[in-house]
C-alpha positions in Angstrom: -64.4 57.3 -35.8 -65.1 57.6 -32.1 -67.6 60.4 -32.6 -69.5 58.2 -35.1 -69.4 55.2 -32.9 -70.7 57.3 -29.9 -73.6 58.5 -32.1 -74.4 55.1 -33.2 -74.3 53.6 -29.6 -75.2 56.4 -27.1 -75.1 54.0 -24.3 -71.2 54.0 -24.4 -71.4 57.5 -23.0 -74.6 57.3 -21.0 -74.1 54.0 -19.3 -70.2 53.8 -18.8 -68.0 55.3 -16.2 -64.4 56.1 -17.0 -62.0 55.7 -14.0 -58.7 57.4 -14.2 -56.1 56.0 -11.9 -53.2 58.1 -10.9 -50.1 57.0 -9.2 -50.6 56.3 -5.5 -48.2 58.4 -3.4 -45.6 56.5 -1.3 -47.5 57.2 1.9 -50.7 55.6 0.5 -48.7 52.5 -0.6 -47.2 52.3 2.9 -50.5 52.7 4.6 -52.3 50.0 2.5 -49.3 47.6 2.9 -49.5 48.2 6.7 -53.2 47.3 6.7 -52.3 44.0 4.8 -49.3 43.1 7.0 -50.8 44.0 10.4 -52.5 40.7 11.0 -49.3 38.8 10.2 -47.3 37.2 13.0 -43.9 38.8 12.6 -41.9 37.7 15.7 -42.0 39.1 19.2 -43.2 42.6 20.1 -39.7 44.2 20.3 -38.9 43.3 16.7 -42.5 43.4 15.2 -42.6 47.1 14.6 -39.2 47.2 13.0 -40.0 44.3 10.8 -43.5 45.7 9.8 -42.0 49.1 8.9 -39.4 47.4 6.8 -42.0 45.2 4.9 -44.2 48.2 4.3 -41.2 50.2 2.9 -40.1 47.3 0.7 -43.5 46.8 -0.8 -43.7 50.6 -1.6 -40.3 50.6 -3.0 -40.9 47.6 -5.3 -44.2 49.1 -6.6 -42.5 52.4 -7.3 -39.4 50.9 -8.9 -41.7 48.8 -11.2 -43.5 52.0 -12.2 -40.2 53.6 -13.0 -39.1 50.6 -15.1 -42.4 50.9 -17.0 -41.1 54.1 -18.7 -37.7 52.4 -19.4 -39.4 49.3 -20.9 -41.5 51.6 -23.2 -38.4 53.6 -24.2 -36.4 50.4 -25.2 -39.0 48.1 -26.5 -41.9 50.4 -27.5 -44.3 48.3 -25.7 -46.6 49.4 -22.8 -47.6 47.7 -19.7 -49.6 49.2 -16.9 -48.9 49.2 -13.2 -52.1 49.7 -11.4 -53.2 49.8 -7.8 -54.6 46.4 -8.4 -51.1 45.1 -9.2 -49.9 46.5 -5.9 -52.6 44.7 -4.1 -51.7 41.5 -5.9 -48.1 42.0 -4.9 -49.1 42.2 -1.2 -51.4 39.1 -1.6 -48.6 37.2 -3.3 -46.1 38.1 -0.6 -48.6 36.9 2.2 -49.4 33.6 0.4 -45.7 32.9 -0.2 -44.9 33.7 3.3 -47.6 31.2 4.5 -46.2 28.6 2.1 -42.7 29.0 3.2 -43.8 28.9 6.9 -45.6 25.7 6.3 -42.4 24.3 4.6 -40.3 25.3 7.7 -42.9 23.9 10.0 -42.8 20.5 8.2 -38.9 20.6 8.4 -39.1 21.4 12.1 -41.5 18.5 12.7 -39.4 16.2 10.6 -36.2 17.1 12.6 -38.0 16.8 15.9 -39.2 13.3 15.1 -35.7 12.5 14.0 -34.2 13.8 17.2 -36.9 11.9 19.3 -35.9 8.7 17.5 -32.3 9.3 18.1 -32.9 9.8 21.9 -35.0 6.7 22.0 -32.2 4.7 20.2 -29.6 6.2 22.6 -31.6 5.0 25.6 -32.0 1.5 24.0 -28.3 1.3 23.3 -27.5 2.5 26.9 -29.8 -0.2 28.4 -28.2 -2.9 26.1 -24.7 -1.8 27.3 -25.8 -2.1 30.9 -27.2 -5.6 30.1 -24.0 -6.5 28.3 -21.8 -5.2 31.3 -24.1 -7.2 33.7 -23.7 -10.4 31.6 -19.9 -9.9 31.0 -18.8 -12.3 33.9 -21.2 -14.9 32.7 -19.9 -14.5 29.2 -16.3 -15.0 30.5 -17.4 -18.2 32.2 -19.3 -19.5 29.2 -16.3 -18.8 26.9 -14.1 -20.8 29.3 -16.5 -23.6 29.2 -16.6 -23.4 25.5 -12.8 -23.5 25.2 -12.7 -26.6 27.6 -15.4 -28.2 25.4 -13.3 -27.5 22.3 -10.4 -29.2 23.9 -12.5 -32.2 24.7 -14.0 -32.3 21.2 -10.4 -32.2 19.7 -9.3 -35.1 22.0 -12.3 -37.1 21.1 -11.7 -36.3 17.4 -8.2 -37.6 17.6 -9.4 -40.7 19.3 -12.1 -41.1 16.7 -9.5 -40.6 14.0 -7.3 -43.2 15.4 -10.2 -45.7 15.7 -11.1 -44.9 12.1 -7.5 -45.6 11.0 -7.5 -48.9 12.9 -10.9 -49.9 11.3 -9.6 -48.9 7.9 -6.5 -51.2 8.3 -8.6 -54.1 9.3 -10.8 -53.9 6.3 
């Protein structure tokens, strides 16, 4: 069937290129991942090399383990899927984009917390100034409360006098 189709459509052979991809060796995977991860900011210089090496090894291991699971998947379910170098490059791109997204989330959280801390310090300073004001007004408050108590006593006396007059007026009527 393929021979007949090739005779009917010779451009299938003349104008096409067949690319055969073999597995990349672990060194190539590590090298490619290093080129992807080099521009990333991964902490200070003392930890950067250690983190970069770990990331490259992790990416290589993930790709190799998926390649291993491909055979197991076929053995159990009789379905094929293909792990290509493009899928490794997509893994690296996905990791970089997710890292940027998570960093943005952390930055938003940091900004939110810093604004909250700023508001708390402002509130603490306002409360401290109000306490100082209250302490400064404390003697005046004591004087005013004494005046208020004296005023209440006078009001009560006036009320009793008014009640007596009211009772006298009520009797006269």
